[in-house]
C-alpha positions as CSV (number, residue, x, y, z in Angstrom):
1,M,0.1,0.0,-0.2
2,A,1.3,3.5,-0.8
3,E,2.3,5.7,2.0
4,Y,0.3,8.8,2.5
5,T,1.2,12.0,4.5
6,F,-1.3,14.0,6.4
7,K,-1.2,17.5,8.3
8,S,-2.2,17.8,11.8
9,N,-1.5,20.0,14.8
10,L,-0.9,16.9,16.9
11,S,2.0,14.7,16.9
12,I,1.3,11.0,16.9
13,E,2.4,10.7,20.3
14,E,-0.2,13.3,21.3
15,I,-2.8,11.5,19.4
16,E,-2.1,8.1,21.0
17,N,-1.9,9.9,24.3
18,N,-5.4,11.0,24.0
19,F,-6.5,7.3,24.0
20,N,-4.5,6.0,26.9
21,D,-7.1,6.6,29.4
22,I,-9.8,4.8,27.5
23,D,-10.9,1.4,28.2
24,F,-12.6,0.4,25.0
25,F,-13.4,-3.1,26.7
26,E,-15.3,-1.4,29.5
27,G,-17.0,0.8,27.0
28,V,-18.1,-2.2,25.0
29,K,-19.2,-4.1,28.1
30,S,-21.3,-1.1,29.3
31,G,-23.1,-0.7,26.1
32,L,-23.8,-4.6,26.2
33,E,-25.1,-4.3,29.7
34,E,-27.6,-1.3,28.8
35,A,-28.9,-2.9,25.8
36,L,-29.8,-5.9,27.8
37,A,-31.2,-3.8,30.4
38,F,-33.2,-2.3,27.4
39,E,-34.2,-5.5,26.3
40,K,-35.6,-6.6,29.6
41,G,-37.4,-3.4,30.0
42,R,-35.0,-2.1,32.9
43,A,-33.2,0.5,30.9
44,A,-32.2,3.7,32.9
45,A,-33.4,7.2,31.8
46,E,-30.1,8.3,31.0
47,T,-29.5,5.5,28.7
48,F,-32.0,7.3,26.5
49,A,-30.6,10.9,27.2
50,R,-27.1,10.2,26.3
51,K,-27.6,9.4,22.6
52,S,-26.4,12.1,20.5
53,S,-26.2,12.7,16.6
54,L,-23.3,13.2,14.7
55,P,-23.2,15.7,11.8
56,Q,-23.5,14.1,8.5
57,V,-20.3,13.3,6.7
58,N,-20.2,13.5,3.0
59,V,-17.9,10.1,2.5
60,S,-17.1,11.2,-1.0
61,E,-15.8,14.4,0.0
62,L,-13.8,13.0,3.1
63,R,-12.2,10.3,1.1
64,H,-11.3,12.9,-1.7
65,S,-9.7,15.3,1.0
66,L,-7.5,12.4,2.1
67,S,-6.4,11.5,-1.5
68,L,-7.7,8.0,-1.1
69,T,-8.9,5.6,-3.6
70,Q,-12.3,3.8,-2.9
71,K,-10.2,0.6,-2.3
72,A,-7.8,2.3,0.0
73,F,-10.3,3.9,2.0
74,A,-12.1,0.7,2.3
75,A,-9.4,-1.0,3.5
76,L,-8.7,1.4,6.1
77,L,-12.2,1.4,7.5
78,G,-12.3,-2.5,7.5
79,V,-15.2,-2.7,5.0
80,S,-15.6,-3.4,1.2
81,T,-15.0,-1.4,-1.6
82,R,-18.7,-1.7,-2.8
83,T,-19.9,-0.4,0.8
84,V,-17.7,2.9,0.2
85,E,-19.3,3.0,-3.3
86,A,-23.0,2.4,-1.9
87,W,-22.2,5.3,0.8
88,E,-20.8,7.5,-1.8
89,V,-23.8,7.2,-4.1
90,G,-26.3,7.2,-1.4
91,K,-27.5,3.6,-1.8
92,S,-26.9,2.8,2.0
93,T,-25.6,4.8,4.9
94,P,-22.7,4.1,7.5
95,T,-23.7,2.3,10.7
96,P,-23.6,4.5,13.5
97,T,-19.9,3.1,14.6
98,A,-18.7,4.0,10.9
99,K,-20.4,7.3,11.1
100,K,-18.6,8.1,14.2
101,L,-15.1,6.8,12.9
102,L,-15.7,9.0,9.7
103,F,-16.6,12.0,11.9
104,L,-13.4,11.6,13.9
105,I,-11.4,11.4,10.8
106,Q,-13.0,14.4,9.3
107,K,-12.3,16.5,12.2
108,E,-8.8,15.1,12.6
109,P,-7.3,13.7,9.4
110,S,-4.2,12.6,11.2
111,L,-6.0,9.6,12.7
112,V,-5.6,7.9,9.4
113,Q,-1.8,7.5,10.2
114,V,-2.8,5.8,13.4
115,L,-5.2,3.6,11.7
116,Q,-2.7,2.6,8.9
117,N,-0.1,1.5,11.8
118,A,-2.6,-0.3,14.0
C-alpha cells in the first residue's frame, strides 16, 4: 500500500496519548449491559438521554480530501469497496459506529496514520 502524508497540529504521540485513559473493553461491556437492560425493560432514563447525533459526513468528499481511492479507504475502514461505493452514491448509509469513525477522521485527518499503523 502506498504511504500517505497528512497534516495535523497534533503529533502521533499526542494522538496516541488521547487514547491512553480510554478502556475500550469497558465501553463495549457497558453498552452491552445497557442493551440487555433495555431488552428486559429495565433501561435507566440516562440511557436514552445520552444518545447524540453526529453531523452528516460526505463520504466522497472526505475520501477525496484524504487523497485515497475507494479501495484504500475501504481497507482503512475495514469495509468492502462496494460499501464505500454505496455510501458515496447514497444507496446505503454508514452504521452509527462507522459514522463516528468517519466524523473523527473528518475532524482529525491524522487519525488515518494511526489506523494505518494499527
